[in-house]
ROFI-838283 format. One record per residue (C-alpha): x, z, y. Coordinates in steps of 0.1 Angstrom, whole numbers, padded with zeros to 4 digits, always signed. Example, Ala and Ser with C-alpha at 12.3 -4.5 7.8 and 13.67 -1.06 7.14 Angstrom:
2
+0123+0078-0045/+0137+0071-0011/
This chain:
1130
+1546+0803-1326/+1525+0834-1326/+1554+0855-1313/+1560+0829-1287/+1525+0830-1275/+1525+0868-1276/+1556+0868-1254/+1541+0843-1230/+1510+0864-1227/+1529+0893-1215/+1541+0874-1184/+1523+0875-1151/+1510+0839-1155/+1473+0833-1149/+1472+0800-1170/+1489+0791-1201/+1487+0754-1212/+1486+0749-1249/+1484+0712-1261/+1482+0714-1299/+1457+0701-1323/+1444+0719-1354/+1470+0746-1350/+1467+0778-1371/+1476+0798-1340/+1440+0805-1332/+1438+0839-1349/+1412+0864-1342/+1438+0891-1333/+1441+0880-1297/+1425+0905-1274/+1400+0897-1247/+1426+0902-1220/+1448+0877-1238/+1421+0852-1241/+1415+0852-1204/+1449+0837-1199/+1445+0809-1223/+1436+0776-1206/+1406+0756-1216/+1422+0723-1225/+1419+0721-1263/+1408+0694-1286/+1390+0714-1313/+1381+0751-1317/+1367+0766-1348/+1336+0788-1351/+1348+0823-1344/+1373+0815-1318/+1353+0791-1298/+1327+0816-1285/+1354+0840-1273/+1371+0811-1257/+1339+0799-1239/+1332+0835-1228/+1366+0837-1210/+1375+0802-1199/+1379+0798-1162/+1397+0765-1159/+1384+0731-1147/+1378+0717-1181/+1361+0726-1214/+1367+0710-1248/+1359+0674-1251/+1342+0679-1285/+1332+0710-1302/+1322+0708-1339/+1286+0720-1341/+1277+0748-1364/+1253+0777-1364/+1274+0800-1342/+1278+0773-1316/+1240+0766-1315/+1232+0802-1310/+1258+0804-1282/+1245+0773-1264/+1209+0784-1267/+1220+0816-1250/+1238+0797-1222/+1207+0774-1216/+1180+0800-1218/+1198+0828-1198/+1204+0803-1170/+1241+0811-1167/+1253+0789-1139/+1290+0800-1136/+1298+0778-1165/+1278+0748-1177/+1263+0744-1212/+1290+0728-1233/+1275+0713-1263/+1274+0675-1265/+1285+0646-1286/+1311+0623-1273/+1302+0586-1280/+1333+0566-1289/+1345+0542-1262/+1318+0552-1239/+1324+0550-1201/+1307+0583-1195/+1298+0613-1216/+1264+0614-1235/+1246+0646-1240/+1225+0649-1272/+1215+0686-1276/+1208+0692-1313/+1172+0689-1324/+1173+0724-1338/+1184+0740-1305/+1157+0761-1291/+1162+0752-1255/+1134+0767-1234/+1146+0760-1198/+1169+0736-1180/+1172+0757-1148/+1207+0768-1156/+1216+0732-1166/+1206+0716-1134/+1239+0725-1117/+1259+0706-1143/+1235+0676-1140/+1242+0677-1102/+1279+0673-1109/+1293+0708-1108/+1309+0706-1143/+1315+0675-1163/+1326+0683-1199/+1356+0664-1212/+1362+0644-1180/+1372+0650-1144/+1345+0656-1119/+1325+0625-1110/+1337+0603-1082/+1314+0589-1055/+1313+0555-1072/+1278+0546-1083/+1291+0531-1116/+1302+0566-1125/+1277+0590-1141/+1266+0603-1175/+1237+0601-1199/+1215+0630-1209/+1189+0630-1237/+1169+0661-1246/+1145+0672-1273/+1117+0691-1254/+1102+0706-1285/+1108+0742-1273/+1111+0736-1236/+1088+0758-1215/+1095+0742-1182/+1066+0721-1168/+1087+0702-1144/+1120+0684-1149/+1138+0680-1115/+1165+0653-1116/+1170+0651-1078/+1206+0647-1067/+1220+0644-1103/+1246+0618-1114/+1225+0606-1143/+1230+0570-1155/+1208+0574-1186/+1180+0599-1191/+1158+0604-1221/+1134+0630-1234/+1115+0633-1267/+1086+0656-1277/+1078+0656-1240/+1040+0663-1243/+1039+0694-1222/+1058+0682-1192/+1037+0678-1161/+1061+0663-1136/+1094+0645-1135/+1111+0641-1102/+1137+0613-1101/+1139+0610-1063/+1174+0601-1052/+1186+0592-1087/+1206+0562-1074/+1229+0560-1104/+1200+0559-1130/+1200+0527-1149/+1179+0537-1180/+1149+0559-1185/+1133+0568-1218/+1104+0592-1226/+1085+0597-1258/+1059+0622-1269/+1055+0639-1302/+1035+0611-1317/+1018+0578-1308/+0988+0595-1293/+1008+0615-1267/+0996+0611-1231/+1026+0613-1208/+1005+0613-1175/+1035+0624-1155/+1055+0592-1159/+1061+0579-1124/+1055+0544-1112/+1091+0532-1108/+1100+0521-1074/+1133+0504-1065/+1133+0523-1032/+1139+0555-1052/+1156+0542-1084/+1177+0514-1070/+1197+0506-1101/+1171+0512-1128/+1172+0483-1153/+1160+0497-1186/+1127+0515-1193/+1115+0528-1227/+1083+0548-1228/+1058+0558-1255/+1025+0570-1241/+0988+0567-1249/+0978+0560-1213/+0971+0527-1194/+0995+0521-1165/+0995+0484-1156/+1016+0490-1124/+1043+0510-1141/+1072+0487-1132/+1055+0465-1106/+1079+0478-1079/+1111+0477-1099/+1123+0441-1093/+1158+0446-1109/+1144+0456-1143/+1160+0437-1172/+1148+0457-1202/+1113+0470-1208/+1101+0487-1240/+1066+0503-1241/+1048+0520-1270/+1011+0528-1271/+0983+0521-1246/+1008+0521-1218/+1016+0485-1229/+0981+0473-1222/+0977+0449-1193/+1012+0456-1180/+1019+0437-1148/+1051+0418-1150/+1045+0394-1120/+1071+0412-1098/+1100+0415-1123/+1120+0383-1119/+1151+0396-1137/+1133+0409-1168/+1151+0395-1199/+1141+0417-1229/+1105+0428-1235/+1094+0451-1264/+1057+0459-1266/+1043+0481-1294/+1006+0479-1285/+0977+0502-1294/+0944+0486-1281/+0952+0455-1261/+0932+0424-1267/+0952+0401-1244/+0988+0403-1233/+0994+0381-1202/+1030+0370-1199/+1023+0339-1180/+1042+0351-1149/+1072+0366-1168/+1092+0334-1169/+1126+0353-1169/+1121+0369-1203/+1146+0357-1229/+1137+0381-1257/+1100+0389-1265/+1088+0412-1293/+1052+0423-1295/+1038+0443-1325/+1009+0466-1332/+1020+0503-1330/+1032+0517-1363/+1031+0553-1375/+1068+0555-1366/+1061+0547-1330/+1075+0512-1336/+1061+0480-1351/+1075+0486-1385/+1058+0501-1416/+1022+0510-1417/+1001+0504-1385/+0989+0537-1369/+0953+0547-1373/+0929+0533-1347/+0953+0506-1335/+0938+0473-1324/+0959+0443-1327/+0966+0418-1300/+0943+0387-1302/+0959+0365-1276/+0993+0362-1259/+0996+0341-1228/+1031+0328-1230/+1053+0321-1199/+1060+0287-1186/+1097+0281-1192/+1124+0256-1182/+1124+0272-1147/+1160+0275-1134/+1173+0267-1169/+1159+0298-1185/+1151+0295-1222/+1136+0319-1248/+1162+0332-1272/+1140+0354-1294/+1103+0356-1301/+1090+0382-1326/+1052+0384-1328/+1046+0399-1363/+1014+0415-1375/+0993+0409-1344/+0959+0393-1346/+0967+0360-1332/+0946+0331-1346/+0968+0307-1326/+0994+0307-1298/+1001+0280-1272/+1039+0273-1270/+1035+0240-1252/+1052+0253-1220/+1078+0274-1238/+1114+0262-1240/+1134+0278-1268/+1172+0282-1271/+1189+0257-1293/+1168+0263-1325/+1160+0240-1353/+1125+0241-1366/+1123+0267-1394/+1159+0277-1387/+1184+0288-1360/+1215+0274-1345/+1219+0302-1319/+1200+0335-1319/+1169+0340-1339/+1141+0315-1343/+1105+0325-1334/+1089+0349-1359/+1051+0343-1358/+1043+0354-1393/+1017+0376-1410/+0991+0376-1383/+0962+0400-1392/+0929+0385-1382/+0907+0416-1376/+0876+0399-1362/+0848+0395-1387/+0847+0360-1401/+0822+0345-1425/+0828+0323-1455/+0801+0306-1476/+0798+0291-1510/+0793+0254-1515/+0796+0235-1548/+0812+0265-1564/+0839+0268-1538/+0847+0293-1511/+0846+0277-1477/+0859+0290-1443/+0852+0271-1412/+0883+0272-1389/+0866+0256-1360/+0852+0289-1345/+0887+0304-1350/+0909+0276-1337/+0884+0259-1315/+0903+0229-1300/+0910+0198-1321/+0947+0200-1314/+0949+0232-1333/+0926+0220-1361/+0949+0190-1366/+0980+0213-1369/+0965+0238-1394/+0973+0238-1432/+0970+0260-1462/+0994+0289-1468/+1024+0283-1490/+1016+0285-1527/+0978+0289-1522/+0972+0253-1534/+0985+0260-1569/+0975+0297-1570/+0940+0295-1556/+0932+0258-1554/+0933+0259-1516/+0926+0227-1496/+0922+0220-1459/+0903+0191-1442/+0917+0184-1408/+0887+0164-1397/+0861+0190-1405/+0883+0220-1400/+0870+0234-1433/+0894+0255-1455/+0882+0257-1492/+0894+0279-1521/+0885+0274-1557/+0893+0311-1563/+0890+0340-1539/+0924+0360-1535/+0922+0397-1543/+0940+0421-1519/+0945+0444-1549/+0971+0420-1561/+0990+0425-1529/+0984+0434-1492/+0988+0398-1482/+0967+0383-1509/+0939+0370-1487/+0925+0337-1475/+0945+0324-1446/+0962+0294-1431/+0994+0283-1415/+0994+0267-1380/+1023+0246-1366/+1027+0254-1329/+1048+0229-1310/+1069+0240-1281/+1076+0220-1250/+1103+0200-1268/+1078+0193-1296/+1096+0214-1321/+1071+0232-1344/+1070+0268-1352/+1049+0282-1380/+1023+0309-1374/+1007+0324-1405/+0974+0342-1404/+0952+0360-1429/+0915+0370-1427/+0912+0408-1432/+0875+0411-1424/+0859+0381-1443/+0822+0385-1451/+0800+0362-1471/+0774+0343-1450/+0750+0314-1453/+0761+0278-1456/+0755+0261-1422/+0724+0239-1420/+0723+0205-1403/+0702+0209-1372/+0691+0183-1346/+0686+0191-1309/+0668+0167-1286/+0663+0164-1249/+0628+0151-1246/+0632+0137-1212/+0661+0114-1219/+0658+0111-1257/+0694+0122-1263/+0699+0138-1297/+0727+0161-1311/+0730+0165-1348/+0753+0187-1368/+0762+0219-1386/+0762+0252-1366/+0734+0242-1343/+0703+0264-1343/+0669+0269-1327/+0684+0292-1301/+0703+0263-1286/+0691+0236-1263/+0704+0203-1252/+0706+0200-1214/+0710+0164-1202/+0715+0155-1165/+0709+0118-1156/+0732+0100-1133/+0711+0105-1102/+0712+0143-1105/+0749+0147-1113/+0769+0164-1085/+0782+0136-1062/+0818+0147-1061/+0819+0153-1098/+0803+0119-1105/+0828+0101-1083/+0857+0116-1102/+0842+0107-1135/+0835+0071-1125/+0870+0066-1113/+0884+0077-1146/+0858+0060-1169/+0859+0025-1154/+0897+0026-1154/+0911+0002-1181/+0879-0017-1190/+0876-0055-1186/+0864-0069-1153/+0833-0084-1169/+0823-0050-1181/+0810-0020-1163/+0796+0015-1168/+0758+0010-1166/+0748+0047-1170/+0762+0082-1169/+0749+0114-1186/+0761+0149-1182/+0754+0166-1216/+0757+0203-1221/+0749+0226-1251/+0731+0258-1239/+0724+0291-1255/+0707+0321-1238/+0710+0304-1205/+0748+0298-1208/+0768+0267-1216/+0786+0269-1249/+0812+0246-1266/+0808+0227-1298/+0826+0246-1326/+0827+0216-1349/+0823+0178-1347/+0786+0167-1343/+0767+0134-1341/+0755+0124-1307/+0728+0097-1302/+0721+0082-1268/+0692+0057-1261/+0700+0025-1242/+0681-0005-1231/+0662-0023-1260/+0675-0055-1245/+0710-0045-1256/+0701-0047-1293/+0728-0067-1310/+0751-0063-1281/+0785-0045-1282/+0790-0015-1259/+0816+0013-1256/+0813+0050-1246/+0839+0071-1227/+0838+0108-1220/+0851+0126-1190/+0868+0160-1192/+0862+0179-1159/+0889+0205-1164/+0916+0179-1172/+0902+0153-1149/+0907+0126-1176/+0887+0103-1197/+0890+0088-1232/+0871+0063-1254/+0847+0079-1279/+0838+0045-1293/+0856+0013-1284/+0889+0008-1265/+0905-0014-1239/+0900-0045-1262/+0862-0042-1256/+0846-0076-1254/+0863-0091-1284/+0841-0104-1312/+0850-0076-1336/+0827-0046-1338/+0856-0021-1342/+0864-0026-1305/+0829-0013-1296/+0796-0004-1311/+0767-0029-1318/+0735-0015-1305/+0707-0011-1330/+0671+0001-1323/+0680+0007-1287/+0704+0035-1295/+0741+0042-1298/+0754+0070-1322/+0789+0085-1322/+0808+0116-1334/+0819+0140-1307/+0840+0172-1307/+0831+0182-1272/+0804+0175-1247/+0806+0166-1210/+0800+0135-1189/+0796+0103-1209/+0798+0068-1195/+0780+0039-1212/+0800+0007-1209/+0787-0028-1215/+0789-0065-1204/+0776-0067-1168/+0754-0098-1176/+0740-0083-1208/+0731-0050-1190/+0715-0067-1160/+0693-0089-1183/+0683-0060-1205/+0678-0036-1176/+0652-0058-1159/+0632-0065-1191/+0636-0030-1203/+0625-0014-1170/+0592-0034-1169/+0584-0027-1206/+0593+0009-1203/+0572+0014-1172/+0541-0003-1187/+0545+0016-1220/+0549+0048-1201/+0518+0042-1181/+0497+0034-1211/+0510+0064-1230/+0503+0087-1200/+0468+0074-1195/+0461+0078-1232/+0473+0114-1230/+0451+0120-1199/+0420+0106-1216/+0427+0128-1246/+0420+0159-1224/+0383+0168-1231/+0360+0198-1234/+0356+0205-1271/+0323+0214-1288/+0338+0248-1293/+0344+0251-1256/+0307+0241-1248/+0291+0262-1276/+0268+0289-1262/+0273+0278-1226/+0244+0271-1203/+0235+0235-1199/+0240+0237-1161/+0275+0251-1164/+0285+0225-1190/+0275+0197-1166/+0296+0213-1138/+0326+0217-1160/+0325+0181-1174/+0321+0167-1138/+0351+0187-1127/+0372+0175-1156/+0363+0139-1149/+0373+0144-1113/+0407+0157-1124/+0412+0129-1150/+0404+0102-1125/+0429+0116-1100/+0456+0117-1127/+0449+0082-1139/+0450+0069-1104/+0484+0085-1099/+0497+0068-1130/+0485+0034-1119/+0503+0038-1086/+0536+0050-1101/+0564+0026-1094/+0590+0040-1119/+0594+0061-1150/+0601+0093-1130/+0569+0089-1110/+0549+0084-1142/+0565+0115-1158/+0558+0135-1127/+0520+0129-1130/+0506+0161-1145/+0479+0161-1172/+0445+0174-1160/+0443+0212-1163/+0413+0217-1186/+0414+0254-1177/+0402+0246-1142/+0371+0229-1157/+0366+0256-1183/+0364+0282-1156/+0330+0267-1147/+0316+0272-1182/+0292+0301-1184/+0272+0315-1214/+0236+0326-1209/+0246+0362-1213/+0273+0357-1187/+0247+0340-1164/+0223+0369-1168/+0251+0394-1162/+0262+0374-1131/+0226+0374-1118/+0223+0412-1124/+0257+0418-1108/+0246+0397-1077/+0213+0417-1075/+0232+0450-1076/+0256+0438-1049/+0227+0428-1026/+0209+0461-1033/+0240+0480-1024/+0243+0460-0992/+0208+0472-0983/+0219+0509-0982/+0233+0507-0946/+0202+0488-0935/+0177+0512-0949/+0196+0544-0941/+0222+0535-0914/+0253+0556-0915/+0251+0561-0877/+0219+0582-0882/+0239+0607-0904/+0272+0610-0885/+0266+0647-0881/+0261+0651-0918/+0287+0626-0930/+0300+0644-0960/+0265+0648-0975/+0257+0612-0966/+0288+0598-0982/+0282+0619-1013/+0246+0605-1015/+0258+0569-1010/+0283+0572-1038/+0256+0586-1061/+0231+0559-1052/+0257+0531-1058/+0264+0546-1092/+0227+0546-1101/+0223+0510-1089/+0254+0499-1109/+0239+0516-1140/+0206+0498-1139/+0202+0473-1167/+0176+0448-1154/+0171+0428-1123/+0135+0442-1119/+0148+0478-1119/+0173+0468-1092/+0146+0452-1071/+0122+0482-1074/+0149+0508-1066/+0138+0529-1036/+0168+0537-1015/+0149+0555-0988/+0134+0580-1012/+0169+0589-1025/+0179+0602-0990/+0149+0625-0985/+0171+0656-0989/+0199+0644-0965/+0193+0655-0929/+0196+0630-0901/+0215+0635-0869/+0183+0647-0852/+0176+0672-0879/+0212+0682-0880/+0213+0684-0842/+0184+0709-0840/+0199+0732-0866/+0233+0730-0851/+0220+0736-0816/+0199+0766-0828/+0228+0781-0847/+0251+0777-0817/+0226+0792-0793/+0218+0822-0815/+0255+0827-0821/+0261+0827-0783/+0234+0854-0777/+0245+0876-0806/+0281+0875-0794/+0272+0891-0760/+0288+0925-0758/+0262+0950-0744/+0289+0976-0738/+0303+0955-0710/+0272+0963-0689/+0261+0995-0672/+0238+1017-0693/+0209+1012-0669/+0213+0974-0673/+0217+0973-0711/+0179+0976-0718/+0173+0946-0695/+0200+0927-0714/+0184+0934-0747/+0150+0923-0735/+0164+0890-0723/+0182+0883-0756/+0152+0892-0778/+0129+0870-0757/+0154+0840-0759/+0159+0844-0797/+0121+0842-0802/+0118+0811-0781/+0148+0794-0799/+0134+0801-0834/+0101+0785-0824/+0118+0755-0806/+0110+0720-0821/+0139+0702-0804/+0173+0706-0789/+0160+0705-0754/+0138+0736-0759/+0167+0754-0775/+0189+0746-0745/+0162+0757-0720/+0156+0790-0737/+0194+0797-0739/+0200+0787-0702/+0171+0809-0690/+0185+0839-0709/+0220+0833-0697/+0208+0830-0661/+0191+0864-0663/+0221+0880-0679/+0243+0866-0652/+0223+0885-0626/+0230+0918-0644/+0259+0939-0633/+0287+0946-0657/+0307+0977-0657/+0338+0958-0646/+0319+0943-0617/+0306+0977-0606/+0339+0994-0608/+0356+0965-0589/+0330+0967-0561/+0334+1005-0558/+0372+1001-0557/+0371+0975-0530/+0347+0995-0508/+0369+1026-0511/+0401+1006-0504/+0386+0989-0473/+0373+1023-0460/+0408+1037-0463/+0422+1007-0444/+0396+1010-0417/+0405+1047-0411/+0440+1038-0401/+0447+1041-0362/+0475+1044-0338/+0467+1080-0331/+0478+1096-0297/+0490+1069-0273/+0495+1091-0242/+0526+1081-0222/+0527+1045-0233/+0518+1016-0211/+0483+1001-0213/+0499+0967-0221/+0519+0979-0250/+0490+0999-0263/+0469+0967-0263/+0497+0949-0281/+0500+0976-0307/+0463+0977-0314/+0462+0940-0317/+0490+0941-0342/+0474+0969-0362/+0441+0950-0363/+0460+0920-0376/+0476+0940-0404/+0444+0957-0414/+0426+0923-0415/+0452+0909-0438/+0450+0939-0462/+0412+0938-0463/+0414+0900-0471/+0437+0908-0501/+0412+0935-0512/+0383+0911-0510/+0403+0884-0530/+0413+0908-0558/+0397+0899-0592/+0401+0933-0608/+0406+0970-0601/+0443+0968-0608/+0447+0941-0582/+0427+0962-0556/+0449+0992-0562/+0480+0970-0558/+0471+0960-0523/+0495+0978-0499/+0481+0997-0469/+0489+0982-0434/+0524+0992-0420/+0514+1015-0392/+0550+1018-0380/+0552+0981-0375/+0523+0983-0350/+0536+1015-0334/+0569+0998-0328/+0552+0978-0301/+0543+1009-0280/+0565+1011-0249/+0567+1036-0220/+0565+1022-0184/+0602+1028-0180/+0610+1008-0212/+0588+0980-0201/+0603+0978-0166/+0638+0977-0181/+0629+0950-0206/+0612+0930-0178/+0643+0933-0156/+0666+0922-0184/+0644+0892-0192/+0642+0882-0156/+0680+0885-0151/+0685+0862-0181/+0660+0838-0167/+0678+0837-0133/+0713+0834-0148/+0700+0805-0169/+0690+0784-0138/+0708+0751-0135/+0705+0719-0116/+0707+0699-0148/+0720+0663-0147/+0732+0654-0112/+0746+0619-0119/+0717+0601-0101/+0725+0621-0068/+0751+0619-0041/+0781+0643-0044/+0774+0659-0010/+0738+0667-0019/+0748+0680-0053/+0773+0704-0037/+0748+0715-0012/+0722+0721-0039/+0746+0741-0061/+0756+0763-0032/+0720+0768-0023/+0711+0777-0059/+0739+0802-0061/+0727+0819-0029/+0691+0820-0042/+0702+0834-0076/+0723+0862-0059/+0694+0872-0037/+0669+0871-0066/+0692+0893-0088/+0693+0919-0060/+0656+0919-0058/+0653+0925-0095/+0677+0954-0095/+0658+0970-0066/+0623+0965-0081/+0604+0997-0091/+0575+0981-0109/+0569+0953-0134/+0547+0935-0109/+0576+0934-0084/+0598+0919-0111/+0573+0892-0122/+0567+0883-0085/+0602+0867-0084/+0595+0830-0093/+0626+0814-0106/+0610+0780-0106/+0606+0781-0068/+0642+0790-0065/+0653+0760-0085/+0628+0738-0066/+0642+0749-0033/+0678+0742-0044/+0669+0707-0059/+0652+0697-0027/+0686+0692-0012/+0695+0666-0038/+0697+0630-0025/+0696+0600-0049/+0724+0575-0048/+0712+0545-0028/+0711+0509-0041/+0740+0487-0030/+0729+0466+0000/+0721+0431-0010/+0716+0440-0046/+0679+0438-0055/+0685+0442-0093/+0668+0475-0103/+0667+0468-0140/+0694+0494-0146/+0677+0521-0125/+0651+0545-0139/+0617+0541-0121/+0583+0556-0125/+0550+0539-0125/+0527+0551-0097/+0557+0566-0078/+0545+0591-0052/+0510+0596-0067/+0499+0630-0079/+0488+0635-0116/+0460+0659-0123/+0451+0680-0153/+0418+0699-0155/+0419+0728-0180/+0390+0728-0205/+0384+0691-0199/+0415+0670-0201/+0437+0667-0232/+0471+0654-0220/+0491+0639-0192/+0513+0609-0197/+0543+0599-0175/+0557+0563-0179/+0593+0558-0170/+0605+0522-0169/+0639+0505-0173/+0651+0532-0198/+0650+0538-0235/+0643+0571-0254/+0681+0575-0261/+0687+0575-0223/+0666+0607-0217/+0686+0638-0208/+0660+0664-0199/+0626+0671-0184/+0621+0698-0158/+0590+0713-0141/+0597+0732-0109/+0634+0735-0120/+0626+0749-0155/+0639+0728-0183/+0611+0721-0209/+0615+0722-0247/+0612+0688-0263/+0587+0687-0291/+0570+0718-0280/+0562+0712-0243/+0563+0674-0244/+0569+0645-0268/+0587+0612-0261/+0575+0578-0272/+0590+0544-0266/+0577+0520-0240/+0600+0522-0220/+0597+0560-0221/+0564+0578-0223/+0566+0615-0216/+0535+0631-0230/+0530+0668-0219/+0513+0688-0246/+0479+0704-0240/+0493+0739-0250/+0520+0736-0223/+0496+0724-0196/+0471+0751-0204/+0499+0777-0200/+0505+0767-0163/+0486+0784-0135/+0465+0763-0112/+0486+0746-0086/+0509+0717-0079/+0542+0713-0098/+0572+0690-0094/+0582+0671-0125/+0618+0658-0127/+0629+0634-0155/+0667+0632-0158/+0680+0601-0175/+0713+0583-0178/+0700+0558-0153/+0690+0584-0127/+0663+0610-0120/+0627+0603-0112/+0602+0628-0099/+0564+0631-0099/+0539+0657-0088/+0513+0671-0111/+0483+0693-0102/+0468+0718-0125/+0431+0728-0118/+0409+0753-0135/+0375+0739-0146/+0353+0762-0125/+0374+0757-0093/+0380+0720-0096/+0375+0700-0065/+0355+0671-0074/+0353+0653-0040/+0357+0616-0042/+0382+0615-0013/+0406+0637-0032/+0404+0618-0064/+0434+0598-0076/+0431+0567-0097/+0441+0583-0130/+0409+0590-0149/+0429+0592-0181/+0455+0614-0166/+0479+0587-0176/+0496+0559-0158/+0490+0525-0175/+0522+0506-0184/+0504+0473-0181/+0499+0476-0143/+0528+0453-0135/+0518+0446-0099/+0522+0483-0089/+0556+0485-0106/+0569+0455-0087/+0556+0470-0054/+0574+0503-0059/+0607+0486-0070/+0606+0466-0037/+0600+0498-0017/+0629+0516-0033/+0652+0487-0025/+0641+0487+0012/+0645+0525+0015/+0680+0523+0000/+0690+0496+0025/+0676+0516+0053/+0696+0547+0043/+0728+0526+0041/+0722+0513+0077/+0716+0548+0090/+0748+0561+0073/+0769+0534+0089/+0755+0542+0124/+0763+0578+0120/+0799+0570+0109/+0802+0548+0141/
């Protein structure tokens, strides 16, 4: 064989297939080059050869199983920790008949990193099998001991894991299982039961779609661990992570294993799919076996699921070594088990419950007694309890189902065995009424006192509760029928009256509660309840039913549906007006009796009770008195007042009792409050003290009358200080005489009034004013005068006897000082005089060659500038301001100087502009022929005038050319459009009042001239002309409505030379004309024959008769012109 292999190895083949098992051919003499040609498909390789083989293998497979030994461990550690990714790590155990390989790296392997192993996990190399297919059922399991692992994160993204598990995983900080769609099981444990695996993710079916099994040991609380993993079927949790786990969203969960650490209650009420439940306290081994780990608290209550839903039944239930005093299996449906045995599966294991809560026992009649009522509570459990097997013969144990008391003749000793303790067994029936035994032992049993029989009573109703376990901290709260909640009472009534004979009825209802520290508590053992009834029912048989609010049901406490028969066992015969019964619970009680018996008894009883109650109440009222002890040492007068007040209170209370119509009204009458009367009692010492106190108060009130605070407002602090001192002195006086003789006025002799304070203040202020005057501000020659004035004033002020004299002396001194000249004033005056002199010295200088007119204008301008500068100098408030005043701008004045030639040229240019600007204005009111003639005439006149201007050799010749006359001459040719013959309507034609009359304006006398134009509005006005020159609106005239009033301004009229001018008013409705005469005052012709009737220089708009006359005249003229034109045409 060796020769054969050697021969084959010499060939040029790259792969040699060898399929032998345990062959001796694997000798160490093969060279490395030969090993490279050996394929990697072997079943077993021994220690020395395997490493060489693994170093050189390049095929698609590696051995299915390699026997582990030291050499292999070292090699694999090297492959993990060196992160060699060309070949995957190769060490694993093959599980027999498994669908996929399982990887269990040996616990002793010192694996520090998984980075090189990730590629294999992602599916690069799968030892022992072909590469994975895409099927989701394919995959492999990987379990790793993280004892030496240094990686903080395990990244499983994209791997083909079906099962994943890690142990000793305390140092891991993160596990990423995103995209692990093949993962079906997940397991993680720490190094011990106290490990905190905070990195465990909350499993979510959106990420781990196929996850069905979870097994975690961690000392953290994670209630929502699997709340998003709906397909979960197996859940095993160890440690605190099992506390309060939420299983409400896991409808497929079948197997549940909880090893708890500190959970009080495990709520499985919504886990109705679970078929296998196992709950244990956490042991040292991490499970529920062996000794319980230190610090572990056992579960005290397990809320079981409600089964028989969709046919689901519980197959296994293992609840060993918890701290369950009882368990409710009434809604649980088990698989086909027999009580205390099994047909299929395993019967429930509810044994060896360890009751950790402290429980008391007491000694009575030489026996050890444990009350199971506080432990088991409800009667249904007390009735199912019994002694532990063998404890009757071994310890003389007995159990009374009625009282719930467990008694032992001999106390078991745990030294004889861990389970040798007082305990009990409890039969727990399931939904099919098969019973399963729960055994429990007390591990914290302390000796206490034997319970005393105590009686609690509600004074208002007389209801009593008697029994063991009651104490002074408890109270009985009884609510009568009228105060019970209406809805609750209606429910109770419907249940209580159900099933009783027609001749019977419930005549009263009471809601009875046991209270402690303001909270309702339940009875922990049967007690005796006594309820008062009508005395008239003595000898009659009644029954009592109770109503359970939670269950909405009722039951007979005494009596039954045979009520009314002659025998007492069907009810209770009333004695002494009371009915007594044993109860295990309190609530609403209904008293049931014969309707006839109750009605008779009620009427008699009501009257008797009301009268008895009134007499008892009045007796109590009369018992309220002032005792001799109360009156001892009190003044006779105060005792009389107190007794009178108490009598008043008693009479009012008695009257209230007499008027009461029922027991409640009697009860609501309050006893007289003797404290009110006792407040009026007063001892002689108290009386004296009161009189002294009153006297002091009156004396203190006198302070503001004797020395009013308003007289000391300027000295308030001193006054308030004195008032406080005086009050203290008055309050410290010990006799009324001392108080009366106390002289308040004398105490204020050293406190100055406002008048006194005012003189001092005025004197101080005045002296301060004088002393603060700075002499250095005044000229040296004035300082001696200043000092004399100040000295004289100070002397007068010091001698003054009132504020008026002080003020007079100060005012006199200040007035004299004001007349003195300060340095600043002197310097300012000097500066102003110098500045004004400089301004006055400015002149135009040599004006030869300039025209007289321009010289006159330049001088006027210079005078104006100098006046403004001098004004600024005079207004200046200091020397700086004086110096800042600028000198007049001489060049501005000189710019007005002109030579004769310059003036003539300027005059010609101005006149030419004036001539060129001449225009006829609006010509719409005139005939076309006359307008053409006027324009031609104006052009001729303007041409002639321009020629004259150009030929003029003097200013006078230029100014002699009057442009107004030129325009007037041209406009004289304009003829108004005539009115259409036969049309007398002139409402659309502009007319002037007083047409043809001459207006006059006398300068120096008249103020204005007003021209009234009718039939037009202000918006119709186009322009106003005087002798052909268009006036400026707003400057030369103003316009007012009515129809139009043209008011010529006084400034414009004064600017005209004496003479007669033609006024033309151009409107959209035609042009109207009027003459105006301007007269100088000294040349005015005052002859009466030349006067016109316009004393106001204004035409009155109210003269309607003249207006009508002129309108008529215009119409006649227009008609005449029309006739003349026609004759000419003919």
